N, C-alpha and C positions, 0 to 999 in steps of 0.2 A: 562288756565285749569291744562295744563300739567306742568308748573312750579310747582301748590300747590303740584302737587299727588308726584311731586320727590324731595320735601324739607318734604313732610310728611316720604316718603321712608326713608329720611336720616336721621328724628328724631327718627325714629320707629328703626330703626339700633344702632342710638347712644344708646339705652337702654339697649340693650345687647352686656353686655363688658363679653370677656372672662376672666374666675376665672378658672386658673390652678389644684386649689384643685379640684373644684367641678368635671373637667375634667378627674381626675385619679381616682377620685371616683366611676365616671360614669363607666368606664373601667373595673374597677376591680371587679365591680360586675353581668357584665353583660356576659353572656356565650350564645359564638356562635353556641353550639353544641346543637343537641336534641338527649334526652336518648329514648330508646322506650317505658316509661311510660308518657314523654310529650309525645307522637306520638298518644298514647291512649287516654291520657287526649283529644288530642284534636279530634281524631273521636268523642268519646262521647260527645264533643258537637256540632261539627258538625252535629251529628245524633239526638238531642237532640232537635236544633235550626234550621234543616230544615222548609222548607218550605212545607206545607204538600200539597201543593194543585201543586208543583212539584220537589219529592222527590230525594232523589242523588240516581244516576244511580247502580246498580248493580255494572255492569263491573267497575266502575271507583273505585267504594271502595274496588273490588278484587283487581284491579291494585294497590291501595295502601296499600293493604295489603299485597301482594306479595312483594312491592317492601321493605317494613320495615322487613319481613321477610328476605329478601335477604341482608340488611344492617346490623342484626343481626346476621345471618353468617357470615360476613366478619367481624364484629368487635372481635367474637368468634374465628376465623381463626388465624386471625392479635394476639389476644392473648396466643391463641397458639403457634405461632411462635416463638413470646418472651421468651414463657418459655419454649422452646424447645433448643432455646440459650441459658439460662439462665444452664439450665440441662448440657446442651454441655459443658459449660465452666466451673461448677461442676466436671464431668465427666471424663475432660484433666486433672483436678486439683490433684483430688484421683491417675488417673494413674502415673502423674508425681512424685508423693508422696510415690506411692509405688514401683514405679520403684528406686526412689533414695537411699529410705530407703532398699530395697532389696540390695543395693550395699556394705552396710557396711558388714566390712570384708573382704571384694572380693578382688583381686588382678586387678588393671587396671593398661591400660594406656591412660596416656592424652597429649595432644598436647601442648608444650609451645612454642609460638610466639619467634621470635628474639628478644631482648630485644631492642637492635639498630633499627629496624625494617629494617634488611637487607632482599634482594629480590634475589629468586632463577630466573633462567634463564626464566621461562616462567612469570616474574611477581609478582608472589605471595612471603607474605612474608615468610621466611626459617621457619621451625618449626622442635625442636628437641623433642623427647618424650622419656617420663618417667615413668616408673614402679613402681606400690607402690601399700599399700594397701588403702582402703577406712577407715578412721577413725572416720567421722562423717558425717552429713549432714546438713546443714543449710537450713529450711524451709522458712525462710522469704523474700520477694522479690525473686527473679531468686535465682533457687533451685540454689546451691551449693553443692562440693561434699569438702570432707579434704582428701588428700592423705600425709601419713605420718606426717600431723599435718600443711601442707601449703594448701590453698582455692585454689580452681578452680571451672569456672564455670559447669555446667552437661553436655553443650556441647562441651565441651573440653576432653571429655572420648571417647577414638577411640576403647577402645577393653575391653574386661573383660573378666580375667582369662589370662592364659598361651597361646597366639595366634602367630603359627610361622610366622615369618616375611621373606617373598618372595620381592625379587626385580623384577619389572617388566621385565625386559629382561628374567629372569629363564622363566617366564607364559608366554611369547611370543613363545621363544622355545619349552614350553614342550606342547603346546597348537595345536603347527605348526603341531604336526604329524611327529618329530624330529627320529631319528632311535635309541634313547635311550626311546622312549616309547615303555611301553610292553602293551600285550594284556587286560589285566583289566584295564590300563589306559587309552586306547581308547575306553571301553566299559562305562565308566563314564565319559567323555568328549561327 
């Protein structure tokens, strides 16, 4: 008798042949998420078809409603965070655009890396600094400025206007309270 049951199971299994087209169709139409509308439909059906001799427990119903409310609030919070991220990105773009267009016509100093990639004693690529007037701004892609007709990345702008260049040795001597400092210098430091 065990042999007959096994052969019957095997013949039944042979009837079910895997059809890839049907599998993808079923996957594309099914959804694993429940919306709040689905929840309310289920709740209404549960109340409509409950056994009158054994009605649904009020505390159980309240627990379900609380869970649904919590899930709805979490969903709204997730959406708000996504919107905040979009707003922040847009604000950043507007700020960068405003800053770069504000440089038009101003004198800037840009850092130009050594074309041969030579490095200084600290291992950093040597830089030369070029002063010039911003003649244009490129807002497509990464924001760039044109200084006297040559394109530079916005990150290469080191200063705007006429900024006095001091070397580090002079700063250390003045900050160290040398004999050459005045009372006014000591008050500002």
